[in-house]
C-alpha positions as a Python dict, from the first residue, in 0.01 Angstrom:
ca = {
    (1, 'X'): (0, 0, 0),
    (2, 'X'): (-161, 111, -325),
    (3, 'X'): (-524, 225, -291),
    (4, 'X'): (-751, 29, -526),
    (5, 'X'): (-1080, 109, -698),
    (6, 'X'): (-1383, -48, -527),
    (7, 'X'): (-1542, -112, -869),
    (8, 'X'): (-1264, -286, -1061),
    (9, 'X'): (-961, -303, -825),
    (10, 'X'): (-764, -69, -1052),
    (11, 'X'): (-508, 163, -898),
    (12, 'X'): (-636, 506, -791),
    (13, 'X'): (-437, 821, -875),
    (14, 'X'): (-503, 1168, -736),
    (15, 'X'): (-595, 1414, -1014),
    (16, 'X'): (-509, 1779, -926),
    (17, 'X'): (-759, 1911, -1181),
    (18, 'X'): (-1062, 1736, -1030),
    (19, 'X'): (-922, 1705, -675),
    (20, 'X'): (-1041, 1343, -681),
    (21, 'X'): (-893, 995, -691),
    (22, 'X'): (-945, 849, -1037),
    (23, 'X'): (-921, 488, -1150),
    (24, 'X'): (-673, 428, -1431),
    (25, 'X'): (-883, 137, -1562),
    (26, 'X'): (-1257, 208, -1534),
    (27, 'X'): (-1244, 587, -1488),
    (28, 'X'): (-1436, 591, -1158),
    (29, 'X'): (-1379, 894, -932),
    (30, 'X'): (-1373, 915, -552),
    (31, 'X'): (-1310, 1190, -299),
    (32, 'X'): (-993, 1112, -99),
    (33, 'X'): (-1178, 1134, 233),
    (34, 'X'): (-1431, 874, 109),
    (35, 'X'): (-1168, 614, 25),
    (36, 'X'): (-1034, 392, 300),
    (37, 'X'): (-717, 188, 287),
    (38, 'X'): (-731, -125, 502),
    (39, 'X'): (-356, -91, 565),
    (40, 'X'): (-383, 270, 686),
    (41, 'X'): (-433, 376, 1046),
    (42, 'X'): (-532, 742, 1070),
    (43, 'X'): (-468, 739, 1447),
    (44, 'X'): (-109, 625, 1410),
    (45, 'X'): (182, 869, 1418),
    (46, 'X'): (332, 686, 1118),
    (47, 'X'): (227, 566, 775),
    (48, 'X'): (373, 304, 539),
    (49, 'X'): (589, 406, 244),
    (50, 'X'): (815, 258, -19),
    (51, 'X'): (1163, 406, -43),
    (52, 'X'): (1349, 421, -375),
    (53, 'X'): (1718, 511, -402),
    (54, 'X'): (1900, 657, -703),
    (55, 'X'): (2211, 452, -780),
    (56, 'X'): (2381, 757, -932),
    (57, 'X'): (2333, 1044, -686),
    (58, 'X'): (2211, 860, -375),
    (59, 'X'): (1891, 1064, -345),
    (60, 'X'): (1589, 892, -195),
    (61, 'X'): (1225, 938, -287),
    (62, 'X'): (920, 803, -110),
    (63, 'X'): (600, 681, -269),
    (64, 'X'): (295, 527, -107),
    (65, 'X'): (195, 330, -417),
    (66, 'X'): (361, 70, -637),
    (67, 'X'): (470, 289, -928),
    (68, 'X'): (796, 478, -942),
    (69, 'X'): (970, 683, -1211),
    (70, 'X'): (1217, 505, -1435),
    (71, 'X'): (1463, 788, -1369),
    (72, 'X'): (1566, 997, -1070),
    (73, 'X'): (1353, 1311, -1029),
    (74, 'X'): (1660, 1499, -906),
    (75, 'X'): (1955, 1411, -1129),
    (76, 'X'): (1775, 1256, -1426),
    (77, 'X'): (1972, 930, -1407),
    (78, 'X'): (1776, 612, -1497),
    (79, 'X'): (1935, 401, -1221),
    (80, 'X'): (1668, 412, -949),
    (81, 'X'): (1584, 103, -747),
    (82, 'X'): (1347, -9, -473),
    (83, 'X'): (1540, -21, -146),
    (84, 'X'): (1302, -84, 145),
    (85, 'X'): (960, -41, 303),
    (86, 'X'): (956, 214, 584),
    (87, 'X'): (724, 381, 832),
    (88, 'X'): (739, 758, 809),
    (89, 'X'): (614, 1025, 1052),
    (90, 'X'): (258, 1127, 972),
    (91, 'X'): (226, 1499, 885),
    (92, 'X'): (-41, 1720, 1040),
    (93, 'X'): (-167, 1822, 698),
    (94, 'X'): (-85, 1892, 336),
    (95, 'X'): (-172, 2116, 44),
    (96, 'X'): (-287, 1894, -245),
    (97, 'X'): (-156, 1945, -597),
    (98, 'X'): (-386, 2184, -785),
    (99, 'X'): (-169, 2238, -1093),
    (100, 'X'): (-168, 1943, -1331),
    (101, 'X'): (146, 1812, -1498),
    (102, 'X'): (32, 1954, -1831),
    (103, 'X'): (-30, 2300, -1685),
    (104, 'X'): (308, 2295, -1509),
    (105, 'X'): (479, 2221, -1841),
    (106, 'X'): (286, 2499, -2015),
    (107, 'X'): (398, 2743, -1746),
    (108, 'X'): (760, 2643, -1805),
    (109, 'X'): (724, 2679, -2181),
    (110, 'X'): (554, 3019, -2148),
    (111, 'X'): (836, 3152, -1930),
    (112, 'X'): (1119, 3046, -2160),
    (113, 'X'): (977, 3004, -2512),
    (114, 'X'): (1058, 3361, -2626),
    (115, 'X'): (1414, 3359, -2492),
    (116, 'X'): (1646, 3344, -2798),
    (117, 'X'): (1946, 3241, -2587),
    (118, 'X'): (1797, 2908, -2475),
    (119, 'X'): (1880, 2628, -2723),
    (120, 'X'): (1584, 2463, -2897),
    (121, 'X'): (1696, 2119, -2782),
    (122, 'X'): (1655, 2236, -2419),
    (123, 'X'): (1307, 2376, -2484),
    (124, 'X'): (1212, 2045, -2650),
    (125, 'X'): (1283, 1863, -2324),
    (126, 'X'): (968, 2010, -2168),
    (127, 'X'): (768, 1688, -2212),
    (128, 'X'): (552, 1494, -1960),
    (129, 'X'): (814, 1218, -1925),
    (130, 'X'): (1056, 1466, -1766),
    (131, 'X'): (832, 1601, -1490),
    (132, 'X'): (731, 1446, -1158),
    (133, 'X'): (536, 1573, -857),
    (134, 'X'): (683, 1557, -509),
    (135, 'X'): (555, 1671, -170),
    (136, 'X'): (823, 1872, 11),
    (137, 'X'): (827, 1865, 394),
    (138, 'X'): (768, 2200, 567),
    (139, 'X'): (736, 2316, 927),
    (140, 'X'): (488, 2598, 997),
    (141, 'X'): (616, 2786, 1300),
    (142, 'X'): (510, 3067, 1535),
    (143, 'X'): (812, 3241, 1688),
    (144, 'X'): (906, 3532, 1911),
    (145, 'X'): (1198, 3706, 1742),
    (146, 'X'): (1450, 3955, 1884),
    (147, 'X'): (1717, 4143, 1689),
    (148, 'X'): (1973, 4421, 1744),
    (149, 'X'): (2141, 4586, 1444),
    (150, 'X'): (2425, 4829, 1376),
    (151, 'X'): (2411, 4998, 1034),
    (152, 'X'): (2580, 5271, 835),
    (153, 'X'): (2478, 5503, 554),
    (154, 'X'): (2609, 5802, 359),
    (155, 'X'): (2410, 6117, 436),
    (156, 'X'): (2448, 6448, 253),
    (157, 'X'): (2482, 6745, 491),
    (158, 'X'): (2502, 7080, 312),
    (159, 'X'): (2795, 7034, 72),
    (160, 'X'): (2953, 6733, 240),
    (161, 'X'): (2863, 6366, 244),
    (162, 'X'): (2919, 6205, 581),
    (163, 'X'): (2903, 5847, 702),
    (164, 'X'): (2639, 5810, 971),
    (165, 'X'): (2572, 5513, 1197),
    (166, 'X'): (2239, 5377, 1315),
    (167, 'X'): (2136, 5143, 1594),
    (168, 'X'): (1812, 4949, 1586),
    (169, 'X'): (1671, 4689, 1826),
    (170, 'X'): (1332, 4531, 1874),
    (171, 'X'): (1126, 4216, 1899),
    (172, 'X'): (808, 4082, 1746),
    (173, 'X'): (598, 3769, 1713),
    (174, 'X'): (584, 3616, 1367),
    (175, 'X'): (310, 3364, 1294),
    (176, 'X'): (288, 3083, 1039),
    (177, 'X'): (647, 3114, 919),
    (178, 'X'): (710, 2840, 658),
    (179, 'X'): (1042, 2653, 695),
    (180, 'X'): (1143, 2383, 447),
    (181, 'X'): (1214, 2067, 644),
    (182, 'X'): (1562, 1994, 516),
    (183, 'X'): (1917, 2075, 617),
    (184, 'X'): (2043, 2061, 259),
    (185, 'X'): (1778, 2215, 33),
    (186, 'X'): (1886, 2564, -66),
    (187, 'X'): (1666, 2807, 129),
    (188, 'X'): (1678, 3062, -154),
    (189, 'X'): (1519, 2806, -387),
    (190, 'X'): (1243, 2706, -144),
    (191, 'X'): (1168, 3072, -62),
    (192, 'X'): (1130, 3155, -431),
    (193, 'X'): (855, 2890, -455),
    (194, 'X'): (640, 3082, -208),
    (195, 'X'): (375, 3182, -140),
    (196, 'X'): (177, 2868, -64),
    (197, 'X'): (-187, 2943, 17),
    (198, 'X'): (-258, 2760, 341),
    (199, 'X'): (-632, 2817, 324),
    (200, 'X'): (-620, 2530, 72),
    (201, 'X'): (-462, 2291, 323),
    (202, 'X'): (-624, 1957, 410),
    (203, 'X'): (-586, 1713, 695),
    (204, 'X'): (-323, 1457, 603),
    (205, 'X'): (-457, 1160, 409),
    (206, 'X'): (-229, 912, 231),
    (207, 'X'): (-470, 903, -62),
    (208, 'X'): (-354, 1250, -172),
    (209, 'X'): (-5, 1102, -223),
    (210, 'X'): (-118, 847, -483),
    (211, 'X'): (71, 908, -806),
    (212, 'X'): (323, 1142, -639),
    (213, 'X'): (647, 1124, -447),
    (214, 'X'): (720, 1265, -103),
    (215, 'X'): (990, 1295, 156),
    (216, 'X'): (1018, 1353, 529),
    (217, 'X'): (1198, 1618, 730),
    (218, 'X'): (1553, 1553, 853),
    (219, 'X'): (1576, 1864, 1075),
    (220, 'X'): (1652, 1836, 1445),
    (221, 'X'): (1489, 2085, 1682),
    (222, 'X'): (1817, 2283, 1691),
    (223, 'X'): (1822, 2288, 1309),
    (224, 'X'): (1463, 2409, 1301),
    (225, 'X'): (1526, 2687, 1553),
    (226, 'X'): (1830, 2806, 1356),
    (227, 'X'): (1634, 2804, 1029),
    (228, 'X'): (1349, 2997, 1195),
    (229, 'X'): (1593, 3259, 1327),
    (230, 'X'): (1751, 3303, 982),
    (231, 'X'): (1413, 3331, 811),
    (232, 'X'): (1284, 3583, 1066),
    (233, 'X'): (1607, 3783, 1029),
    (234, 'X'): (1551, 3793, 652),
    (235, 'X'): (1202, 3939, 705),
    (236, 'X'): (1291, 4169, 996),
    (237, 'X'): (1612, 4315, 848),
    (238, 'X'): (1424, 4443, 542),
    (239, 'X'): (1197, 4648, 766),
    (240, 'X'): (1493, 4777, 970),
    (241, 'X'): (1686, 4874, 657),
    (242, 'X'): (1402, 5096, 540),
    (243, 'X'): (1407, 5298, 867),
    (244, 'X'): (1759, 5430, 796),
    (245, 'X'): (1834, 5723, 567),
    (246, 'X'): (2118, 5785, 327),
    (247, 'X'): (2285, 5608, 37),
    (248, 'X'): (2498, 5292, 33),
    (249, 'X'): (2333, 5168, 351),
    (250, 'X'): (2466, 4842, 490),
    (251, 'X'): (2457, 4623, 800),
    (252, 'X'): (2777, 4630, 1005),
    (253, 'X'): (2661, 4382, 1266),
    (254, 'X'): (2343, 4195, 1364),
    (255, 'X'): (2257, 3984, 1665),
    (256, 'X'): (1932, 3791, 1658),
    (257, 'X'): (1757, 3485, 1798),
    (258, 'X'): (1417, 3319, 1785),
    (259, 'X'): (1212, 3124, 2039),
    (260, 'X'): (964, 2880, 1889),
    (261, 'X'): (615, 2921, 2033),
    (262, 'X'): (360, 2639, 2048),
    (263, 'X'): (411, 2312, 1860),
    (264, 'X'): (511, 2358, 1495),
    (265, 'X'): (281, 2209, 1234),
    (266, 'X'): (435, 1949, 1003),
    (267, 'X'): (303, 1996, 646),
    (268, 'X'): (363, 1852, 300),
    (269, 'X'): (361, 2109, 18),
    (270, 'X'): (332, 2028, -357),
    (271, 'X'): (610, 2094, -608),
    (272, 'X'): (656, 1976, -967),
    (273, 'X'): (1015, 1886, -1060),
    (274, 'X'): (1107, 1928, -1428),
    (275, 'X'): (1438, 1741, -1462),
    (276, 'X'): (1654, 1717, -1773),
    (277, 'X'): (2016, 1679, -1881),
    (278, 'X'): (2201, 1917, -2112),
    (279, 'X'): (2563, 1867, -2215),
    (280, 'X'): (2602, 1598, -1949),
    (281, 'X'): (2484, 1831, -1672),
    (282, 'X'): (2155, 1777, -1486),
    (283, 'X'): (1914, 2068, -1440),
    (284, 'X'): (1590, 2100, -1244),
    (285, 'X'): (1316, 2359, -1280),
    (286, 'X'): (1068, 2378, -990),
    (287, 'X'): (699, 2464, -1025),
    (288, 'X'): (475, 2543, -728),
    (289, 'X'): (214, 2266, -744),
    (290, 'X'): (-58, 2492, -603),
    (291, 'X'): (-3, 2826, -781),
    (292, 'X'): (202, 2728, -1088),
    (293, 'X'): (490, 2965, -1009),
    (294, 'X'): (809, 2864, -1196),
    (295, 'X'): (1148, 2878, -1021),
    (296, 'X'): (1477, 2825, -1199),
    (297, 'X'): (1655, 2915, -1521),
    (298, 'X'): (1720, 2702, -1824),
    (299, 'X'): (2080, 2683, -1953),
    (300, 'X'): (2175, 2948, -2207),
    (301, 'X'): (2384, 2903, -2518),
    (302, 'X'): (2715, 3072, -2433),
    (303, 'X'): (2809, 3136, -2797),
    (304, 'X'): (2491, 3335, -2856),
    (305, 'X'): (2546, 3544, -2544),
    (306, 'X'): (2909, 3612, -2645),
    (307, 'X'): (2799, 3716, -2996),
    (308, 'X'): (2540, 3963, -2861),
    (309, 'X'): (2787, 4094, -2601),
    (310, 'X'): (3053, 4181, -2858),
    (311, 'X'): (2792, 4313, -3103),
    (312, 'X'): (2671, 4565, -2842),
    (313, 'X'): (3032, 4653, -2761),
    (314, 'X'): (3102, 4712, -3130),
    (315, 'X'): (2787, 4929, -3152),
    (316, 'X'): (2903, 5145, -2860),
    (317, 'X'): (3246, 5181, -3021),
    (318, 'X'): (3086, 5285, -3352),
    (319, 'X'): (2867, 5547, -3177),
    (320, 'X'): (3173, 5687, -2997),
    (321, 'X'): (3353, 5707, -3330),
    (322, 'X'): (3063, 5902, -3480),
    (323, 'X'): (3071, 6134, -3179),
    (324, 'X'): (3439, 6211, -3243),
    (325, 'X'): (3368, 6269, -3610),
    (326, 'X'): (3074, 6496, -3524),
    (327, 'X'): (3306, 6717, -3318),
    (328, 'X'): (3576, 6720, -3584),
    (329, 'X'): (3348, 6793, -3882),
    (330, 'X'): (3044, 7014, -3888),
    (331, 'X'): (2857, 6806, -4152),
    (332, 'X'): (2712, 7110, -4328),
    (333, 'X'): (2568, 7266, -4014),
    (334, 'X'): (2427, 6944, -3874),
    (335, 'X'): (2713, 6888, -3631),
    (336, 'X'): (2527, 7007, -3319),
    (337, 'X'): (2222, 6797, -3398),
    (338, 'X'): (2433, 6491, -3472),
    (339, 'X'): (2633, 6541, -3154),
    (340, 'X'): (2317, 6555, -2941),
    (341, 'X'): (2175, 6247, -3117),
    (342, 'X'): (2499, 6055, -3074),
    (343, 'X'): (2523, 6146, -2703),
    (344, 'X'): (2166, 6017, -2649),
    (345, 'X'): (2242, 5695, -2838),
    (346, 'X'): (2565, 5649, -2646),
    (347, 'X'): (2387, 5692, -2312),
    (348, 'X'): (2117, 5440, -2412),
    (349, 'X'): (2371, 5187, -2540),
    (350, 'X'): (2585, 5218, -2226),
    (351, 'X'): (2280, 5169, -2002),
    (352, 'X'): (2172, 4862, -2200),
    (353, 'X'): (2527, 4725, -2191),
    (354, 'X'): (2557, 4773, -1813),
    (355, 'X'): (2211, 4627, -1748),
    (356, 'X'): (2301, 4329, -1967),
    (357, 'X'): (2613, 4255, -1762),
    (358, 'X'): (2416, 4266, -1435),
    (359, 'X'): (2146, 4048, -1589),
    (360, 'X'): (2396, 3789, -1708),
    (361, 'X'): (2549, 3767, -1360),
    (362, 'X'): (2203, 3714, -1209),
    (363, 'X'): (2117, 3447, -1465),
    (364, 'X'): (2443, 3263, -1404),
    (365, 'X'): (2357, 3252, -1031),
    (366, 'X'): (2010, 3118, -1106),
    (367, 'X'): (2150, 2852, -1339),
    (368, 'X'): (2388, 2738, -1066),
    (369, 'X'): (2092, 2699, -829),
    (370, 'X'): (1902, 2510, -1098),
    (371, 'X'): (2177, 2249, -1127),
    (372, 'X'): (2018, 1946, -971),
    (373, 'X'): (2332, 1822, -795),
    (374, 'X'): (2242, 2084, -536),
    (375, 'X'): (1869, 2017, -536),
    (376, 'X'): (1856, 1638, -523),
    (377, 'X'): (2049, 1628, -196),
    (378, 'X'): (1758, 1762, 4),
    (379, 'X'): (1603, 1414, 12),
    (380, 'X'): (1924, 1226, 77),
    (381, 'X'): (1853, 1072, 412),
    (382, 'X'): (2086, 958, 688),
    (383, 'X'): (2048, 583, 711),
    (384, 'X'): (2137, 389, 1025),
}
């Protein structure tokens, strides 16, 4: 199933930088559409793949050539074994990798290198051996969407603040809605990888898969329709929310549904997986293989965060103490000036402290999503 060089019979690997298949032995280059595989049938609804299973987490990866990683791209465990040859459903198209492995790693390093809370040993794990490219299955859907909402908001009327209620209903047609083709992959993670630029899409050709992994969709039609409705609701509700006035606005109830129009397109989209283990816990950072966008958060050193947290708290306490002293003593006529200065410093410190707490909560959520126990499951297939 591996595609071989016509000059020396070496294995051909797709290079995102050149957008060509390159021979690992003689260095020859070929355009994917110019290379034919005698085992491939472009008219068939299926294509041949090799399936590898991780002995630790049970995740499965698919590759069309003979090489596979020595460790699982999802949990980082080295126990990954060939399990079977299979025929998989042929996608309508794909977006080839445009970001190289080296560029993907540089993007990860650039995002996290200046963060003092990330341990050096974690940053040092950003090496080529820990990153693999995988094509994620997506459905591209046109849908007619209908929604009815009941909302509330606090509106100021003269001197009083009253709770007002709003009703909104409408329908629209949304085109080219991308839906990740898995029941288990966290939708918030896949949405953060977007946008993918579909003007760069190609007709499906197995040659683009050489040197990469892939997987197929496990969604039923009912699953797909439910995912489309939820995604459309996410887009539609934002627009509805902005039509209501007042503070503390919130949805009380929403009813919505989606009808899929036309036949959805089945696409494979490129993602780099940077997988590593830290303190016996697996982590995965995702990089959009077309745009280079990085999704995920590296683990932070809790002791450093705790130290900074209490240092800021001590600073606020010291400023408050100075404020009390400034009121009690006039400091040779400088009391008013000192009081104003201390109030400004106190306000700044409190704002920084509050923002820091919110930021830490957000980071903890992102770290939980980065834990690869959640991510690797999206390729865990139901076997008969």
